[in-house]
Backbone as CSV, one residue per row, in Angstrom:
resi,resn,N_x,N_y,N_z,CA_x,CA_y,CA_z,C_x,C_y,C_z
1,MET,-53.294,50.651,118.085,-53.831,50.389,119.421,-53.677,48.908,119.764
2,GLU,-53.461,48.647,121.045,-53.473,47.265,121.518,-54.921,46.800,121.603
3,LYS,-55.128,45.526,121.366,-56.489,44.995,121.393,-57.061,45.110,122.793
4,GLU,-58.256,45.728,122.897,-58.901,45.953,124.179,-60.063,44.984,124.367
5,ASN,-60.261,44.575,125.605,-61.475,43.859,125.982,-62.400,44.887,126.626
6,ILE,-63.416,45.300,125.900,-64.245,46.431,126.324,-65.572,45.959,126.894
7,LEU,-65.889,46.458,128.085,-67.229,46.296,128.642,-68.032,47.520,128.221
8,TYR,-69.027,47.312,127.388,-69.848,48.416,126.881,-71.190,48.429,127.597
9,LEU,-71.504,49.548,128.222,-72.770,49.741,128.918,-73.547,50.812,128.164
10,GLY,-74.615,50.441,127.459,-75.278,51.444,126.635,-76.732,51.136,126.354
11,GLN,-77.468,52.209,126.086,-78.865,52.072,125.713,-79.334,53.380,125.060
12,LYS,-80.606,53.437,124.700,-81.239,54.566,124.022,-80.647,54.736,122.626
13,GLU,-81.087,55.769,121.909,-80.695,55.953,120.509,-79.185,56.095,120.354
14,ILE,-78.581,56.959,121.156,-77.143,57.177,121.005,-76.355,55.962,121.468
15,GLY,-76.872,55.261,122.475,-76.205,54.048,122.930,-76.140,53.008,121.829
16,GLU,-77.227,52.910,121.048,-77.258,51.942,119.956,-76.342,52.362,118.810
17,GLN,-76.293,53.659,118.525,-75.419,54.104,117.438,-73.943,53.936,117.800
18,CYS,-73.596,54.260,119.034,-72.204,54.070,119.464,-71.841,52.590,119.482
19,PHE,-72.791,51.755,119.870,-72.553,50.316,119.838,-72.275,49.858,118.411
20,GLY,-72.985,50.436,117.445,-72.752,50.082,116.047,-71.318,50.361,115.626
21,ILE,-70.766,51.455,116.106,-69.369,51.796,115.802,-68.434,50.756,116.413
22,LEU,-68.696,50.384,117.658,-67.863,49.374,118.319,-68.045,48.002,117.677
23,PHE,-69.261,47.713,117.238,-69.515,46.406,116.627,-68.727,46.244,115.333
24,ASP,-68.573,47.314,114.576,-67.743,47.247,113.369,-66.301,46.902,113.723
25,MET,-65.802,47.459,114.838,-64.453,47.135,115.290,-64.379,45.678,115.740
26,TYR,-65.457,45.209,116.370,-65.521,43.815,116.819,-65.479,42.861,115.623
27,LYS,-66.228,43.193,114.567,-66.247,42.340,113.369,-64.870,42.320,112.704
28,ASN,-64.168,43.441,112.808,-62.825,43.532,112.218,-61.738,43.043,113.161
29,LYS,-62.174,42.444,114.282,-61.275,41.841,115.272,-60.308,42.847,115.899
30,LYS,-60.756,44.110,115.996,-59.935,45.134,116.635,-60.127,45.144,118.150
31,ILE,-61.300,44.687,118.602,-61.611,44.660,120.032,-62.405,43.401,120.355
32,ASN,-62.477,43.080,121.647,-63.436,42.115,122.162,-64.521,42.892,122.907
33,LEU,-65.739,42.381,122.882,-66.848,43.101,123.485,-67.569,42.266,124.538
34,VAL,-67.918,42.925,125.642,-68.866,42.419,126.628,-69.880,43.537,126.793
35,VAL,-71.173,43.218,126.778,-72.189,44.268,126.644,-73.301,44.139,127.671
36,SER,-73.768,45.285,128.149,-74.976,45.353,128.968,-75.921,46.380,128.370
37,SER,-77.189,46.009,128.211,-78.193,46.923,127.680,-79.578,46.405,128.068
38,ASN,-80.610,47.020,127.498,-81.982,46.572,127.775,-82.349,45.408,126.878
39,ILE,-83.081,44.448,127.452,-83.569,43.302,126.675,-84.926,43.607,126.051
40,SER,-85.792,44.242,126.824,-87.152,44.499,126.378,-87.227,45.715,125.461
41,GLU,-88.223,45.701,124.558,-88.527,46.869,123.746,-89.514,47.782,124.459
42,ASN,-89.949,47.388,125.637,-90.928,48.163,126.392,-90.249,49.301,127.156
43,VAL,-89.596,50.163,126.397,-88.907,51.341,126.913,-89.312,52.509,126.024
44,TRP,-89.087,53.740,126.471,-89.638,54.873,125.721,-89.028,55.019,124.332
45,TRP,-87.799,54.500,124.126,-87.203,54.597,122.785,-87.581,53.393,121.913
46,ARG,-88.278,52.413,122.480,-88.893,51.307,121.737,-87.928,50.484,120.899
47,LYS,-86.707,50.294,121.391,-85.733,49.500,120.651,-84.926,48.624,121.597
48,ASN,-84.475,47.489,121.102,-83.523,46.640,121.832,-82.516,46.033,120.851
49,ASN,-82.082,46.860,119.904,-81.204,46.366,118.834,-79.870,45.853,119.354
50,ILE,-79.351,46.475,120.418,-78.072,46.021,120.972,-78.186,44.571,121.426
51,TYR,-79.245,44.271,122.146,-79.487,42.903,122.619,-79.569,41.925,121.447
52,LYS,-80.318,42.305,120.412,-80.496,41.414,119.265,-79.160,41.120,118.575
53,VAL,-78.365,42.162,118.360,-77.068,41.978,117.690,-76.154,41.076,118.517
54,CYS,-76.165,41.280,119.831,-75.322,40.443,120.702,-75.739,38.985,120.649
55,MET,-77.044,38.732,120.651,-77.529,37.362,120.601,-77.176,36.704,119.266
56,GLU,-77.275,37.470,118.186,-76.990,36.924,116.847,-75.504,36.644,116.633
57,ASN,-74.646,37.343,117.413,-73.205,37.227,117.184,-72.452,36.634,118.383
58,ASN,-73.207,36.038,119.306,-72.613,35.366,120.473,-71.683,36.282,121.281
59,ILE,-72.080,37.541,121.399,-71.323,38.487,122.215,-71.817,38.379,123.660
60,PRO,-70.924,38.217,124.621,-71.351,38.114,126.028,-72.220,39.306,126.427
61,PHE,-73.393,39.027,126.993,-74.383,40.061,127.257,-75.052,39.809,128.604
62,PHE,-75.337,40.908,129.333,-76.197,40.794,130.511,-77.125,41.991,130.571
63,SER,-78.317,41.769,131.110,-79.359,42.792,131.148,-79.036,43.866,132.179
64,ASN,-79.437,45.101,131.874,-79.270,46.186,132.831,-80.564,46.498,133.596
65,GLU,-81.553,45.609,133.472,-82.866,45.905,134.036,-82.883,45.817,135.557
66,ASN,-82.001,45.023,136.138,-81.879,44.952,137.600,-80.462,45.369,137.978
67,LYS,-80.360,46.466,138.726,-79.043,46.991,139.073,-78.337,46.052,140.045
68,ASP,-77.218,45.512,139.615,-76.452,44.582,140.427,-74.980,44.729,140.050
69,GLU,-74.237,45.450,140.878,-72.833,45.708,140.568,-72.008,44.429,140.548
70,MET,-72.408,43.448,141.309,-71.655,42.197,141.344,-71.574,41.554,139.971
71,ILE,-72.667,41.647,139.205,-72.644,41.016,137.880,-71.685,41.753,136.946
72,ILE,-71.590,43.080,137.089,-70.604,43.830,136.298,-69.200,43.345,136.625
73,ASN,-68.896,43.259,137.913,-67.557,42.849,138.334,-67.239,41.425,137.904
74,GLU,-68.230,40.550,137.969,-68.027,39.164,137.547,-67.670,39.090,136.057
75,TYR,-68.372,39.880,135.241,-68.100,39.865,133.801,-66.747,40.493,133.486
76,ILE,-66.387,41.549,134.213,-65.073,42.167,134.004,-63.961,41.156,134.270
77,ILE,-64.095,40.416,135.362,-63.076,39.435,135.736,-63.080,38.245,134.772
78,LYS,-64.292,37.734,134.470,-64.408,36.550,133.619,-63.835,36.790,132.234
79,TYR,-64.111,37.955,131.669,-63.681,38.240,130.294,-62.464,39.161,130.243
80,GLN,-61.857,39.379,131.398,-60.615,40.163,131.498,-60.750,41.524,130.802
81,CYS,-61.829,42.221,131.114,-62.086,43.519,130.492,-61.025,44.528,130.930
82,THR,-60.567,45.308,129.976,-59.521,46.304,130.240,-60.048,47.729,130.167
83,MET,-61.311,47.885,129.752,-61.872,49.221,129.590,-63.393,49.166,129.739
84,ILE,-63.968,50.246,130.269,-65.415,50.399,130.342,-65.809,51.633,129.533
85,ILE,-66.836,51.482,128.708,-67.425,52.612,128.003,-68.914,52.640,128.330
86,SER,-69.375,53.768,128.848,-70.777,53.910,129.247,-71.440,55.002,128.409
87,VAL,-72.565,54.654,127.792,-73.321,55.617,126.983,-74.790,55.534,127.374
88,GLN,-75.248,56.493,128.159,-76.641,56.566,128.599,-77.063,55.328,129.404
89,HIS,-76.104,54.695,130.060,-76.435,53.546,130.902,-76.941,54.041,132.246
90,ASN,-77.728,53.232,132.922,-78.413,53.716,134.120,-77.831,53.184,135.430
91,TRP,-76.585,52.717,135.398,-75.948,52.247,136.626,-74.792,53.155,137.017
92,ILE,-74.687,53.450,138.302,-73.538,54.186,138.834,-72.458,53.173,139.192
93,LEU,-71.238,53.420,138.757,-70.145,52.485,138.997,-69.335,52.914,140.219
94,SER,-69.001,51.959,141.056,-68.281,52.233,142.298,-66.769,52.204,142.077
95,ARG,-66.053,52.582,143.113,-64.587,52.544,143.067,-64.092,51.133,142.777
96,LYS,-64.725,50.136,143.385,-64.286,48.755,143.199,-64.350,48.363,141.725
97,THR,-65.436,48.725,141.057,-65.587,48.394,139.641,-64.563,49.126,138.791
98,LEU,-64.385,50.418,139.052,-63.430,51.209,138.279,-61.999,50.721,138.486
99,GLN,-61.694,50.254,139.698,-60.354,49.737,139.977,-60.055,48.480,139.163
100,LEU,-61.099,47.701,138.854,-60.895,46.462,138.103,-60.369,46.730,136.688
101,VAL,-60.629,47.943,136.176,-60.097,48.302,134.848,-59.072,49.430,134.971
102,ASN,-58.524,49.578,136.193,-57.505,50.611,136.453,-57.972,52.009,136.038
103,TYR,-59.257,52.263,136.265,-59.874,53.564,135.971,-59.819,53.931,134.485
104,LYS,-59.658,52.938,133.639,-59.746,53.184,132.199,-61.213,53.049,131.803
105,ALA,-61.982,54.067,132.198,-63.432,54.031,132.036,-63.916,55.398,131.560
106,PHE,-64.861,55.374,130.615,-65.315,56.606,129.974,-66.834,56.655,129.932
107,ASN,-67.355,57.861,130.076,-68.803,58.066,130.029,-69.125,59.187,129.045
108,LEU,-70.090,58.937,128.158,-70.566,59.969,127.239,-71.827,60.573,127.844
109,HIS,-71.727,61.833,128.229,-72.820,62.533,128.916,-73.381,63.598,127.985
110,LEU,-74.676,63.548,127.722,-75.282,64.470,126.770,-75.608,65.814,127.406
111,ALA,-74.599,66.428,127.986,-74.744,67.754,128.586,-73.359,68.296,128.910
112,LYS,-73.311,69.594,129.224,-72.073,70.216,129.647,-71.787,69.852,131.092
113,LEU,-70.525,69.570,131.390,-70.122,69.227,132.760,-69.053,70.205,133.233
114,PRO,-69.088,70.526,134.559,-69.921,69.934,135.612,-71.255,70.645,135.833
115,GLU,-71.612,71.596,134.976,-72.811,72.404,135.219,-74.109,71.605,135.169
116,TYR,-74.140,70.561,134.340,-75.374,69.799,134.167,-75.158,68.320,134.456
117,GLN,-74.882,68.024,135.705,-74.784,66.637,136.153,-76.192,66.099,136.400
118,GLY,-76.338,64.797,136.269,-77.630,64.181,136.578,-78.563,64.125,135.386
119,TYR,-79.808,64.551,135.625,-80.880,64.344,134.655,-81.466,65.678,134.164
120,CYS,-82.360,65.577,133.168,-83.178,66.711,132.703,-82.345,67.912,132.263
121,SER,-81.173,67.670,131.738,-80.291,68.771,131.354,-80.867,69.574,130.189
122,TYR,-81.515,68.900,129.223,-82.108,69.621,128.093,-83.155,70.609,128.592
123,ASN,-84.012,70.125,129.501,-85.084,70.959,130.036,-84.542,72.194,130.747
124,HIS,-83.575,71.960,131.626,-83.086,73.056,132.462,-82.217,74.038,131.680
125,ALA,-81.567,73.580,130.641,-80.780,74.502,129.822,-81.691,75.552,129.186
126,ILE,-82.882,75.123,128.747,-83.844,76.066,128.183,-84.435,76.950,129.270
127,LEU,-84.808,76.348,130.400,-85.351,77.139,131.509,-84.354,78.178,131.999
128,ASN,-83.083,77.828,131.972,-82.045,78.743,132.452,-81.674,79.811,131.432
129,GLY,-82.261,79.712,130.237,-81.988,80.705,129.215,-80.598,80.610,128.617
130,ASP,-80.017,79.397,128.632,-78.670,79.221,128.077,-78.672,79.474,126.570
131,GLN,-77.567,80.004,126.087,-77.413,80.239,124.650,-76.698,79.090,123.945
132,TYR,-76.026,78.250,124.739,-75.266,77.134,124.173,-75.559,75.859,124.964
133,TYR,-75.422,74.742,124.272,-75.577,73.437,124.915,-74.394,72.572,124.507
134,GLY,-73.932,71.728,125.410,-72.744,70.937,125.127,-72.899,69.465,125.431
135,VAL,-72.012,68.671,124.860,-71.944,67.221,125.089,-70.519,66.886,125.509
136,THR,-70.395,66.014,126.521,-69.091,65.741,127.135,-68.800,64.248,127.177
137,LEU,-67.587,63.867,126.784,-67.096,62.516,127.032,-65.964,62.647,128.044
138,HIS,-66.098,61.973,129.187,-65.134,62.181,130.271,-64.645,60.869,130.873
139,TRP,-63.480,60.952,131.486,-62.958,59.843,132.282,-63.829,59.713,133.524
140,MET,-64.138,58.484,133.909,-65.047,58.273,135.030,-64.308,58.227,136.368
141,THR,-64.972,58.751,137.388,-64.529,58.620,138.773,-65.705,58.069,139.581
142,GLU,-65.489,57.898,140.886,-66.576,57.417,141.733,-67.710,58.436,141.821
143,LYS,-67.396,59.706,141.594,-68.396,60.755,141.660,-69.161,60.813,140.341
144,VAL,-70.486,60.868,140.421,-71.327,60.822,139.232,-71.075,62.029,138.332
145,ASP,-70.917,61.761,137.033,-70.735,62.806,136.019,-69.603,63.756,136.382
146,PHE,-68.505,63.171,136.783,-67.340,63.961,137.151,-66.089,63.234,136.670
147,GLY,-65.002,63.965,136.528,-63.737,63.395,136.074,-63.146,64.253,134.981
148,GLU,-61.947,63.939,134.584,-61.277,64.739,133.558,-61.982,64.589,132.203
149,ILE,-62.058,65.698,131.467,-62.755,65.720,130.178,-61.830,65.216,129.076
150,ALA,-62.362,64.323,128.260,-61.618,63.841,127.090,-62.007,64.634,125.846
151,TYR,-63.311,64.770,125.628,-63.790,65.495,124.447,-65.056,66.278,124.812
152,TYR,-65.198,67.440,124.206,-66.378,68.281,124.459,-66.712,69.074,123.202
153,LYS,-67.989,69.166,122.870,-68.458,70.004,121.767,-69.752,70.677,122.181
154,GLU,-69.973,71.894,121.663,-71.202,72.589,121.970,-71.827,73.168,120.714
155,PHE,-73.094,73.537,120.831,-73.837,74.117,119.715,-74.828,75.127,120.267
156,ASP,-75.364,75.965,119.376,-76.283,77.023,119.781,-77.639,76.454,120.214
157,ILE,-78.262,77.118,121.174,-79.666,76.882,121.500,-80.462,78.000,120.831
158,THR,-81.378,77.655,119.946,-82.158,78.659,119.225,-83.425,79.020,120.000
159,ILE,-84.107,80.052,119.538,-85.329,80.502,120.223,-86.474,79.517,120.026
160,ASN,-86.318,78.580,119.097,-87.370,77.588,118.848,-87.040,76.210,119.407
161,ASP,-85.874,76.039,119.986,-85.492,74.721,120.489,-86.378,74.268,121.635
162,THR,-86.658,72.979,121.646,-87.364,72.331,122.755,-86.400,71.355,123.426
163,ALA,-86.835,70.794,124.536,-86.006,69.780,125.187,-85.741,68.627,124.227
164,TYR,-86.758,68.269,123.443,-86.586,67.151,122.517,-85.623,67.497,121.379
165,SER,-85.718,68.702,120.838,-84.811,69.066,119.741,-83.369,69.145,120.239
166,LEU,-83.173,69.582,121.490,-81.825,69.574,122.064,-81.319,68.145,122.207
167,TYR,-82.214,67.240,122.580,-81.842,65.830,122.686,-81.366,65.296,121.334
168,VAL,-82.112,65.596,120.272,-81.742,65.117,118.935,-80.394,65.695,118.521
169,LYS,-80.200,66.997,118.745,-78.918,67.621,118.424,-77.787,67.004,119.242
170,SER,-78.083,66.683,120.498,-77.068,66.101,121.380,-76.654,64.713,120.915
171,VAL,-77.622,63.932,120.443,-77.306,62.600,119.916,-76.356,62.730,118.731
172,ASN,-76.661,63.636,117.812,-75.807,63.825,116.636,-74.407,64.301,117.037
173,THR,-74.349,65.239,117.971,-73.054,65.732,118.451,-72.304,64.642,119.202
174,GLY,-73.043,63.856,119.982,-72.430,62.766,120.726,-71.782,61.737,119.822
175,ILE,-72.399,61.461,118.682,-71.821,60.527,117.715,-70.507,61.081,117.175
176,GLU,-70.473,62.381,116.888,-69.237,63.006,116.420,-68.126,62.851,117.463
177,ILE,-68.470,63.105,118.713,-67.494,62.988,119.790,-67.020,61.548,119.942
178,PHE,-67.964,60.608,119.842,-67.604,59.197,120.012,-66.634,58.755,118.925
179,LYS,-66.817,59.249,117.727,-65.896,58.918,116.640,-64.503,59.494,116.911
180,GLU,-64.459,60.696,117.484,-63.166,61.270,117.874,-62.503,60.401,118.939
181,PHE,-63.320,59.923,119.859,-62.826,59.057,120.925,-62.222,57.777,120.359
182,ILE,-62.915,57.159,119.426,-62.419,55.938,118.789,-61.113,56.218,118.057
183,SER,-61.042,57.360,117.385,-59.805,57.752,116.717,-58.672,57.885,117.728
184,GLY,-58.993,58.444,118.909,-57.998,58.561,119.970,-57.519,57.212,120.460
185,LEU,-58.438,56.247,120.530,-58.046,54.896,120.948,-57.056,54.296,119.954
186,TYR,-57.325,54.476,118.660,-56.421,53.958,117.635,-55.034,54.573,117.758
187,LYS,-54.992,55.869,118.078,-53.713,56.566,118.182,-53.029,56.317,119.525
188,GLY,-53.784,55.744,120.479,-53.208,55.447,121.787,-53.146,56.636,122.715
189,TYR,-54.001,57.645,122.451,-53.990,58.828,123.314,-55.400,59.393,123.461
190,ILE,-55.858,59.460,124.708,-57.132,60.097,125.035,-56.835,61.301,125.926
191,PRO,-57.259,62.503,125.530,-56.951,63.704,126.322,-57.491,63.636,127.746
192,LYS,-56.837,64.369,128.629,-57.290,64.535,130.014,-57.250,66.022,130.341
193,ILE,-58.421,66.645,130.353,-58.538,68.068,130.622,-59.291,68.258,131.928
194,VAL,-58.724,69.029,132.824,-59.346,69.239,134.128,-60.733,69.845,133.949
195,MET,-61.725,69.257,134.606,-63.092,69.749,134.533,-63.224,71.013,135.384
196,LYS,-63.655,72.107,134.754,-63.799,73.369,135.459,-65.240,73.851,135.370
197,GLY,-65.634,74.689,136.322,-66.987,75.218,136.320,-67.676,74.949,137.637
198,THR,-68.868,75.501,137.780,-69.653,75.319,138.999,-70.564,74.114,138.851
199,PRO,-70.384,73.076,139.675,-71.215,71.881,139.552,-72.694,72.180,139.801
200,GLY,-73.525,71.534,139.018,-74.969,71.628,139.219,-75.593,70.277,138.963
201,PHE,-76.307,69.745,139.940,-76.907,68.415,139.803,-78.426,68.538,139.766
202,TYR,-79.040,67.916,138.761,-80.494,67.935,138.620,-81.036,66.513,138.802
203,LYS,-82.045,66.402,139.640,-82.635,65.095,139.919,-83.535,64.645,138.770
204,ARG,-83.860,63.360,138.780,-84.630,62.755,137.694,-85.978,63.445,137.484
205,LYS,-86.646,63.847,138.573,-87.976,64.445,138.462,-87.954,65.961,138.674
206,SER,-86.789,66.569,138.469,-86.653,67.998,138.758,-87.488,68.881,137.838
207,ILE,-87.909,68.365,136.687,-88.691,69.175,135.755,-90.174,69.170,136.105
208,GLU,-90.607,68.223,136.917,-92.038,68.048,137.168,-92.688,69.288,137.777
209,THR,-91.976,69.990,138.659,-92.556,71.151,139.338,-92.790,72.327,138.385
210,TRP,-92.214,72.254,137.184,-92.363,73.335,136.218,-93.546,73.128,135.283
211,LYS,-94.084,71.946,135.227,-95.006,71.600,134.147,-96.365,72.297,134.232
212,GLU,-96.876,72.527,135.423,-98.170,73.208,135.516,-97.969,74.721,135.442
213,ILE,-98.585,75.337,134.455,-98.465,76.784,134.266,-99.679,77.470,134.885
214,ARG,-99.414,78.359,135.831,-100.482,79.070,136.533,-100.504,80.562,136.211
215,ASN,-99.388,81.090,135.773,-99.256,82.521,135.553,-98.849,82.777,134.099
216,PHE,-99.661,83.585,133.400,-99.402,83.859,131.986,-98.952,85.301,131.758
217,ASP,-98.562,85.997,132.826,-98.187,87.403,132.700,-96.928,87.599,131.856
218,ASP,-95.983,86.683,131.990,-94.719,86.786,131.269,-94.750,85.805,130.091
219,GLU,-95.060,86.324,128.909,-95.223,85.455,127.743,-93.930,84.715,127.383
220,SER,-92.803,85.389,127.505,-91.534,84.746,127.156,-91.221,83.598,128.113
221,GLN,-91.572,83.774,129.388,-91.349,82.712,130.374,-92.271,81.520,130.100
222,VAL,-93.512,81.801,129.733,-94.451,80.718,129.408,-93.952,79.936,128.203
223,ASP,-93.503,80.660,127.181,-92.957,79.996,125.990,-91.761,79.134,126.348
224,ARG,-90.903,79.636,127.216,-89.705,78.900,127.613,-90.082,77.622,128.365
225,ILE,-91.084,77.721,129.247,-91.509,76.544,130.007,-92.100,75.486,129.078
226,ILE,-92.939,75.923,128.140,-93.561,74.969,127.209,-92.494,74.250,126.400
227,ARG,-91.508,75.005,125.898,-90.437,74.388,125.107,-89.560,73.473,125.968
228,ALA,-89.312,73.900,127.200,-88.460,73.117,128.098,-89.106,71.801,128.505
229,CYS,-90.423,71.769,128.530,-91.136,70.561,128.979,-91.569,69.663,127.829
230,TYR,-91.255,70.072,126.596,-91.702,69.290,125.446,-90.687,68.208,125.101
231,PHE,-91.040,66.969,125.418,-90.185,65.821,125.126,-91.075,64.577,125.003
232,PRO,-91.754,64.432,123.849,-92.605,63.251,123.667,-91.771,61.977,123.690
233,PRO,-92.301,60.885,124.241,-93.707,60.641,124.566,-94.110,61.054,125.990
234,PHE,-93.266,61.799,126.716,-93.599,62.172,128.082,-94.533,63.380,128.100
235,ASP,-95.323,63.476,129.167,-96.230,64.609,129.323,-95.443,65.906,129.404
236,GLY,-95.994,66.957,128.760,-95.333,68.243,128.766,-96.018,69.231,129.687
237,ALA,-95.845,70.516,129.382,-96.462,71.572,130.186,-97.978,71.533,130.016
238,TYR,-98.692,71.997,131.047,-100.155,71.945,130.978,-100.775,73.048,131.835
239,ILE,-102.056,73.292,131.586,-102.857,74.126,132.475,-103.947,73.240,133.055
240,ASN,-104.425,73.617,134.215,-105.451,72.829,134.903,-106.796,73.511,134.725
241,ILE,-107.728,72.829,134.050,-109.069,73.354,133.836,-110.073,72.394,134.448
242,CYS,-110.718,72.861,135.507,-111.730,72.037,136.196,-111.178,70.672,136.598
243,GLY,-109.933,70.665,137.074,-109.329,69.438,137.552,-108.758,68.556,136.464
244,LYS,-108.795,69.014,135.213,-108.255,68.230,134.108,-107.038,68.933,133.514
245,LYS,-106.044,68.151,133.145,-104.839,68.703,132.538,-105.059,68.927,131.043
246,VAL,-104.786,70.144,130.605,-104.820,70.455,129.180,-103.382,70.743,128.761
247,PHE,-102.836,69.884,127.931,-101.413,69.984,127.607,-101.158,71.008,126.507
248,LEU,-100.000,71.642,126.616,-99.603,72.705,125.708,-98.386,72.258,124.918
249,ILE,-98.345,72.614,123.639,-97.198,72.264,122.815,-96.618,73.527,122.198
250,PRO,-95.328,73.539,121.890,-94.707,74.730,121.303,-95.290,75.032,119.932
251,GLN,-95.453,76.283,119.615,-95.967,76.675,118.313,-95.060,76.221,117.186
252,SER,-93.734,76.219,117.464,-92.758,75.851,116.439,-92.822,74.379,116.124
């Protein structure tokens, strides 16, 4: 592979693990890195290891806490970035930004695409009664969670899975996919497979309307809702007793 100047946009558990893979390449002088992530540990995953590593190794870094596309473009130009890799980053990239790297930009999405664009995919996969869950690494376009697929893997959803357990499985699967992606970079070939399927977009708070359980007639549906809403440290499914929320957790 030719040496790449990579702008890495990443956070959360999988973002940190994928960064670790890239950092090993950086130490071995295979790539140059420019990085954006969270500075504070005051986030639900309680880590800022990417920031710490960048500071310790003088890797160009900027915070993702305030969305500002201009700063992305400035760093791409300043450090002559040739590629963007996004892993659980919270900024949408515009055509102008993607053009700066000639659309050599990739996003690792912890869900099947295009069926599960947006947020809360773990929750809705359980609510929808899906038997399989998938993780996708795709070429980026101006449209959110869309573009040609580079790598995809799926695994079974069991009768005991919760939104959180799907998240953990997705992180592990995502790491496998990311390693395949890195192998593709070394070989100089990243697949481009046309994305097929019926698009489905879920908003950030789309799970909230499911959390209060009022009807217990269908036991299997109640179990599914409880499992779908279980993702600590966030509030899960609950019943309302005298104006107070009583939270429910899966038996498993």
